[in-house]
C-alpha atoms as an extended CHARMM CRD file, in Angstrom:
* protein
*
       164  EXT
         1         1  MET       CA              5.6070000000       18.2170000000      -13.7290000000  PROA      1               0.0000000000
         2         2  GLU       CA              7.7850000000       16.7260000000      -11.0020000000  PROA      2               0.0000000000
         3         3  MET       CA              6.2000000000       14.0010000000       -8.9020000000  PROA      3               0.0000000000
         4         4  ASP       CA              6.9020000000       13.1490000000       -5.1750000000  PROA      4               0.0000000000
         5         5  MET       CA              9.9650000000       11.4310000000       -3.9350000000  PROA      5               0.0000000000
         6         6  VAL       CA              9.7600000000        7.6990000000       -2.9990000000  PROA      6               0.0000000000
         7         7  CYS       CA             12.1830000000        5.2540000000       -1.5960000000  PROA      7               0.0000000000
         8         8  VAL       CA             12.8560000000        1.7410000000       -2.9420000000  PROA      8               0.0000000000
         9         9  THR       CA             14.6240000000       -0.6350000000       -0.6430000000  PROA      9               0.0000000000
        10        10  GLY       CA             16.7890000000       -3.3820000000       -2.2100000000  PROA      10              0.0000000000
        11        11  GLY       CA             17.2770000000       -1.2780000000       -5.3160000000  PROA      11              0.0000000000
        12        12  THR       CA             19.5150000000       -3.8040000000       -7.0360000000  PROA      12              0.0000000000
        13        13  GLY       CA             17.1340000000       -6.6290000000       -6.9810000000  PROA      13              0.0000000000
        14        14  TYR       CA             15.3440000000       -7.8360000000      -10.0200000000  PROA      14              0.0000000000
        15        15  LEU       CA             11.8370000000       -6.4520000000       -9.0030000000  PROA      15              0.0000000000
        16        16  ALA       CA             13.1830000000       -3.2470000000       -7.3580000000  PROA      16              0.0000000000
        17        17  SER       CA             15.2730000000       -2.3940000000      -10.4920000000  PROA      17              0.0000000000
        18        18  TRP       CA             12.0740000000       -2.7000000000      -12.7530000000  PROA      18              0.0000000000
        19        19  LEU       CA             10.0880000000       -0.7170000000      -10.1790000000  PROA      19              0.0000000000
        20        20  ILE       CA             12.7230000000        2.1270000000      -10.1590000000  PROA      20              0.0000000000
        21        21  MET       CA             12.6510000000        2.2520000000      -13.9250000000  PROA      21              0.0000000000
        22        22  LYS       CA              8.9360000000        2.5490000000      -13.9730000000  PROA      22              0.0000000000
        23        23  LEU       CA              8.8120000000        5.0780000000      -11.1730000000  PROA      23              0.0000000000
        24        24  LEU       CA             11.3750000000        7.3440000000      -13.1110000000  PROA      24              0.0000000000
        25        25  GLN       CA              9.2860000000        6.9670000000      -16.2570000000  PROA      25              0.0000000000
        26        26  HSD       CA              6.2920000000        8.2250000000      -14.3500000000  PROA      26              0.0000000000
        27        27  GLY       CA              8.0860000000       11.2450000000      -13.0440000000  PROA      27              0.0000000000
        28        28  TYR       CA              8.9430000000       10.2860000000       -9.4830000000  PROA      28              0.0000000000
        29        29  SER       CA             12.1930000000       11.0650000000       -7.7900000000  PROA      29              0.0000000000
        30        30  VAL       CA             13.6130000000        7.8580000000       -6.3210000000  PROA      30              0.0000000000
        31        31  ASN       CA             15.9370000000        7.1740000000       -3.3740000000  PROA      31              0.0000000000
        32        32  ALA       CA             17.0710000000        3.5810000000       -3.8550000000  PROA      32              0.0000000000
        33        33  THR       CA             18.8710000000        1.6280000000       -1.2120000000  PROA      33              0.0000000000
        34        34  ILE       CA             21.5550000000       -0.9070000000       -1.8360000000  PROA      34              0.0000000000
        35        35  ARG       CA             23.7550000000       -3.2130000000        0.3660000000  PROA      35              0.0000000000
        36        36  SER       CA             27.3050000000       -2.4980000000       -0.5020000000  PROA      36              0.0000000000
        37        37  THR       CA             30.2770000000       -3.1470000000        1.7100000000  PROA      37              0.0000000000
        38        38  GLN       CA             33.8710000000       -2.0750000000        1.8230000000  PROA      38              0.0000000000
        39        39  ASP       CA             34.8540000000       -5.5770000000        0.5880000000  PROA      39              0.0000000000
        40        40  HSD       CA             32.1750000000       -5.6860000000       -2.1580000000  PROA      40              0.0000000000
        41        41  LYS       CA             31.1260000000       -2.7710000000       -4.2150000000  PROA      41              0.0000000000
        42        42  THR       CA             27.7160000000       -3.3500000000       -5.8960000000  PROA      42              0.0000000000
        43        43  ASP       CA             27.5160000000       -2.4200000000       -9.6100000000  PROA      43              0.0000000000
        44        44  VAL       CA             24.5710000000       -0.0080000000       -9.9890000000  PROA      44              0.0000000000
        45        45  SER       CA             25.2270000000        1.2250000000      -13.4150000000  PROA      45              0.0000000000
        46        46  TYR       CA             22.1020000000       -0.5060000000      -14.8490000000  PROA      46              0.0000000000
        47        47  LEU       CA             20.1960000000        1.7790000000      -12.4660000000  PROA      47              0.0000000000
        48        48  THR       CA             22.2880000000        5.0190000000      -12.9430000000  PROA      48              0.0000000000
        49        49  ASN       CA             22.0160000000        4.6000000000      -16.6310000000  PROA      49              0.0000000000
        50        50  LEU       CA             18.1560000000        4.4930000000      -16.7430000000  PROA      50              0.0000000000
        51        51  PRO       CA             16.5740000000        7.5890000000      -18.4470000000  PROA      51              0.0000000000
        52        52  GLU       CA             16.0740000000       10.4130000000      -15.9710000000  PROA      52              0.0000000000
        53        53  ALA       CA             18.2620000000        8.6260000000      -13.3640000000  PROA      53              0.0000000000
        54        54  SER       CA             20.9190000000       11.4160000000      -13.4710000000  PROA      54              0.0000000000
        55        55  GLN       CA             18.2320000000       13.9080000000      -12.4530000000  PROA      55              0.0000000000
        56        56  ARG       CA             16.0150000000       11.9720000000      -10.1680000000  PROA      56              0.0000000000
        57        57  LEU       CA             17.6760000000        8.8540000000       -8.7410000000  PROA      57              0.0000000000
        58        58  ARG       CA             19.8530000000        8.8210000000       -5.6200000000  PROA      58              0.0000000000
        59        59  ILE       CA             21.5930000000        5.6720000000       -4.2990000000  PROA      59              0.0000000000
        60        60  PHE       CA             22.0510000000        5.1040000000       -0.5890000000  PROA      60              0.0000000000
        61        61  ASN       CA             23.8730000000        2.2940000000        1.1860000000  PROA      61              0.0000000000
        62        62  ALA       CA             21.6190000000        0.5690000000        3.8570000000  PROA      62              0.0000000000
        63        63  ASP       CA             21.6980000000       -2.7290000000        5.7320000000  PROA      63              0.0000000000
        64        64  MET       CA             18.6390000000       -4.4310000000        7.2500000000  PROA      64              0.0000000000
        65        65  ASP       CA             20.6840000000       -5.4970000000       10.2320000000  PROA      65              0.0000000000
        66        66  LYS       CA             20.8190000000       -1.6860000000       10.8080000000  PROA      66              0.0000000000
        67        67  PRO       CA             17.3360000000       -0.2100000000       10.1090000000  PROA      67              0.0000000000
        68        68  GLU       CA             18.5110000000        3.0880000000       11.1790000000  PROA      68              0.0000000000
        69        69  SER       CA             20.6700000000        3.2220000000        8.1100000000  PROA      69              0.0000000000
        70        70  PHE       CA             17.5550000000        3.6090000000        5.9390000000  PROA      70              0.0000000000
        71        71  SER       CA             16.4900000000        6.9210000000        7.6910000000  PROA      71              0.0000000000
        72        72  THR       CA             18.4400000000        9.1540000000        5.2170000000  PROA      72              0.0000000000
        73        73  ALA       CA             16.9370000000        7.5230000000        2.1440000000  PROA      73              0.0000000000
        74        74  ILE       CA             13.3600000000        7.6080000000        3.6330000000  PROA      74              0.0000000000
        75        75  GLU       CA             13.6240000000       11.1340000000        4.8340000000  PROA      75              0.0000000000
        76        76  GLY       CA             11.3710000000       13.3790000000        2.7350000000  PROA      76              0.0000000000
        77        77  CYS       CA              9.6700000000       10.5820000000        0.9280000000  PROA      77              0.0000000000
        78        78  VAL       CA              5.8520000000       10.2550000000        0.6280000000  PROA      78              0.0000000000
        79        79  GLY       CA              6.0690000000        6.5870000000        0.0140000000  PROA      79              0.0000000000
        80        80  VAL       CA              8.3330000000        3.4380000000        0.5240000000  PROA      80              0.0000000000
        81        81  PHE       CA              8.4800000000        0.3600000000       -1.5160000000  PROA      81              0.0000000000
        82        82  HSD       CA             10.1210000000       -2.1360000000        0.8160000000  PROA      82              0.0000000000
        83        83  VAL       CA             11.5790000000       -4.7100000000       -1.5620000000  PROA      83              0.0000000000
        84        84  ALA       CA             14.7360000000       -5.5180000000        0.3260000000  PROA      84              0.0000000000
        85        85  HSD       CA             15.0790000000       -8.9010000000        1.8590000000  PROA      85              0.0000000000
        86        86  PRO       CA             17.9750000000      -10.7190000000        3.2780000000  PROA      86              0.0000000000
        87        87  MET       CA             18.6590000000      -13.4000000000        0.5430000000  PROA      87              0.0000000000
        88        88  ASN       CA             21.5210000000      -15.5160000000        1.8530000000  PROA      88              0.0000000000
        89        89  TYR       CA             20.6110000000      -18.9340000000        0.4520000000  PROA      89              0.0000000000
        90        90  GLY       CA             22.9320000000      -21.6420000000        1.0190000000  PROA      90              0.0000000000
        91        91  ASP       CA             24.6240000000      -20.2540000000        4.1330000000  PROA      91              0.0000000000
        92        92  GLN       CA             24.6570000000      -22.0260000000        7.3650000000  PROA      92              0.0000000000
        93        93  GLU       CA             22.5690000000      -19.7310000000        9.3110000000  PROA      93              0.0000000000
        94        94  ILE       CA             19.7240000000      -21.1800000000       11.2420000000  PROA      94              0.0000000000
        95        95  GLU       CA             16.3100000000      -20.5880000000        9.6420000000  PROA      95              0.0000000000
        96        96  GLU       CA             14.8230000000      -19.0050000000       12.7560000000  PROA      96              0.0000000000
        97        97  GLU       CA             17.6880000000      -16.5370000000       12.7190000000  PROA      97              0.0000000000
        98        98  LYS       CA             17.0460000000      -15.5810000000        9.1760000000  PROA      98              0.0000000000
        99        99  ILE       CA             13.4140000000      -15.0800000000        9.7800000000  PROA      99              0.0000000000
       100       100  ARG       CA             14.1300000000      -12.9520000000       12.9070000000  PROA      100             0.0000000000
       101       101  LYS       CA             16.5680000000      -10.8060000000       10.9090000000  PROA      101             0.0000000000
       102       102  ALA       CA             13.9470000000      -10.2790000000        8.1650000000  PROA      102             0.0000000000
       103       103  VAL       CA             11.2540000000       -9.3650000000       10.6720000000  PROA      103             0.0000000000
       104       104  ASP       CA             13.4290000000       -7.2620000000       12.8380000000  PROA      104             0.0000000000
       105       105  GLY       CA             14.8020000000       -5.4170000000        9.7180000000  PROA      105             0.0000000000
       106       106  THR       CA             11.2910000000       -4.7760000000        8.3240000000  PROA      106             0.0000000000
       107       107  LEU       CA              9.8290000000       -3.5700000000       11.6730000000  PROA      107             0.0000000000
       108       108  GLY       CA             12.8810000000       -1.1880000000       11.8840000000  PROA      108             0.0000000000
       109       109  ILE       CA             12.2800000000        0.2230000000        8.4390000000  PROA      109             0.0000000000
       110       110  LEU       CA              8.6000000000        0.6890000000        9.2900000000  PROA      110             0.0000000000
       111       111  ARG       CA              9.6680000000        2.5710000000       12.3830000000  PROA      111             0.0000000000
       112       112  GLU       CA             11.9050000000        4.7920000000       10.2620000000  PROA      112             0.0000000000
       113       113  CYS       CA              8.8970000000        5.4480000000        7.9870000000  PROA      113             0.0000000000
       114       114  LEU       CA              6.9010000000        6.4990000000       10.9700000000  PROA      114             0.0000000000
       115       115  ASN       CA              9.7000000000        8.6360000000       12.2940000000  PROA      115             0.0000000000
       116       116  SER       CA             10.0600000000       10.5250000000        8.8490000000  PROA      116             0.0000000000
       117       117  LYS       CA              6.6690000000       12.2830000000        9.3160000000  PROA      117             0.0000000000
       118       118  THR       CA              6.2880000000       12.4360000000        5.7010000000  PROA      118             0.0000000000
       119       119  VAL       CA              5.7210000000        8.8200000000        4.5070000000  PROA      119             0.0000000000
       120       120  LYS       CA              1.9890000000        8.2610000000        3.7380000000  PROA      120             0.0000000000
       121       121  ARG       CA              2.2550000000        4.7290000000        2.2050000000  PROA      121             0.0000000000
       122       122  VAL       CA              4.2760000000        1.7660000000        2.4710000000  PROA      122             0.0000000000
       123       123  VAL       CA              4.2370000000       -1.0390000000       -0.1230000000  PROA      123             0.0000000000
       124       124  TYR       CA              5.7810000000       -4.2410000000        1.2420000000  PROA      124             0.0000000000
       125       125  THR       CA              6.6970000000       -6.9870000000       -1.2590000000  PROA      125             0.0000000000
       126       126  SER       CA              7.6130000000      -10.6440000000       -0.5620000000  PROA      126             0.0000000000
       127       127  SER       CA              9.8280000000      -12.9890000000       -2.4660000000  PROA      127             0.0000000000
       128       128  ARG       CA              8.1390000000      -15.1180000000       -5.1510000000  PROA      128             0.0000000000
       129       129  THR       CA              9.2000000000      -18.0910000000       -3.1380000000  PROA      129             0.0000000000
       130       130  ALA       CA              6.3120000000      -17.3990000000       -0.7870000000  PROA      130             0.0000000000
       131       131  VAL       CA              3.8450000000      -18.7270000000       -3.4830000000  PROA      131             0.0000000000
       132       132  VAL       CA              5.7050000000      -20.6630000000       -6.2180000000  PROA      132             0.0000000000
       133       133  PHE       CA              7.2150000000      -23.7240000000       -4.3620000000  PROA      133             0.0000000000
       134       134  ASN       CA              4.3290000000      -26.3470000000       -4.0030000000  PROA      134             0.0000000000
       135       135  ASP       CA              3.2270000000      -29.4270000000       -5.6020000000  PROA      135             0.0000000000
       136       136  LYS       CA             -0.2220000000      -28.1920000000       -6.6720000000  PROA      136             0.0000000000
       137       137  GLY       CA              0.7930000000      -27.5080000000      -10.3390000000  PROA      137             0.0000000000
       138       138  LEU       CA             -0.8630000000      -24.1710000000      -10.4130000000  PROA      138             0.0000000000
       139       139  ASP       CA             -0.5540000000      -21.9230000000      -13.5170000000  PROA      139             0.0000000000
       140       140  THR       CA             -1.8890000000      -18.9250000000      -11.7050000000  PROA      140             0.0000000000
       141       141  VAL       CA             -1.1300000000      -17.9560000000       -7.9770000000  PROA      141             0.0000000000
       142       142  ASP       CA             -2.8150000000      -15.4040000000       -5.7970000000  PROA      142             0.0000000000
       143       143  GLU       CA             -3.0690000000      -14.4960000000       -2.1490000000  PROA      143             0.0000000000
       144       144  SER       CA             -4.5010000000      -17.9840000000       -1.2370000000  PROA      144             0.0000000000
       145       145  SER       CA             -1.4170000000      -19.7180000000       -2.7360000000  PROA      145             0.0000000000
       146       146  TRP       CA              1.3560000000      -20.4020000000       -0.4840000000  PROA      146             0.0000000000
       147       147  SER       CA              4.6070000000      -22.3320000000       -0.7980000000  PROA      147             0.0000000000
       148       148  ASP       CA              4.6920000000      -25.7250000000        0.8980000000  PROA      148             0.0000000000
       149       149  ILE       CA              7.5050000000      -25.4780000000        3.5930000000  PROA      149             0.0000000000
       150       150  HSD       CA              8.4440000000      -29.0520000000        2.8980000000  PROA      150             0.0000000000
       151       151  VAL       CA              8.7220000000      -28.5140000000       -0.8650000000  PROA      151             0.0000000000
       152       152  LEU       CA             10.7410000000      -25.2480000000       -0.2210000000  PROA      152             0.0000000000
       153       153  ASP       CA             13.2390000000      -27.0890000000        1.9180000000  PROA      153             0.0000000000
       154       154  ASN       CA             14.0640000000      -29.3350000000       -1.0690000000  PROA      154             0.0000000000
       155       155  PHE       CA             14.7410000000      -26.3310000000       -3.3220000000  PROA      155             0.0000000000
       156       156  THR       CA             16.6370000000      -24.0630000000       -0.9460000000  PROA      156             0.0000000000
       157       157  GLY       CA             20.0380000000      -25.6270000000       -1.7410000000  PROA      157             0.0000000000
       158       158  LEU       CA             19.2810000000      -25.3200000000       -5.4480000000  PROA      158             0.0000000000
       159       159  TYR       CA             18.4160000000      -21.6380000000       -5.3520000000  PROA      159             0.0000000000
       160       160  PRO       CA             21.6350000000      -20.2840000000       -6.6130000000  PROA      160             0.0000000000
       161       161  GLN       CA             21.5500000000      -22.6840000000       -9.5750000000  PROA      161             0.0000000000
       162       162  LEU       CA             17.9570000000      -21.7450000000      -10.4740000000  PROA      162             0.0000000000
       163       163  LEU       CA             19.1700000000      -18.0570000000      -10.9380000000  PROA      163             0.0000000000
       164       164  MET       CA             21.6650000000      -19.0470000000      -13.5510000000  PROA      164             0.0000000000
């Protein structure tokens, strides 16, 4: 039995790639968005090699600076997992500008969901940085746990090193 079609934004990210794998395992057709440019082609082989991907996974290029670029991937979907987030740590862009781009991009994607007339549910995820950077020493975090902005400022420059 084939399930409905859903869209996963930010398909090449860690969380999104696992989500895509699980959705395919559960029978969903998945439209995944990636950010790929003419100068930098994104390797998606780890997605296209997933079981059932050849039959039920489609990859779309989209950019949060151009929310309308998500419309084709969202079209016909019953759900959207919005996992994409501009993650340009270490660049010189002003923090307020980064936040504005993230908010505007998300609002644009939500408008595209409304315009589709098929999307019934949107699941929005945040970065784990929303809860892990604090000096509280918590083993478990929940919706009441938030990163301390001052602690986060100290880690921002180290983020690329933390990923290695």
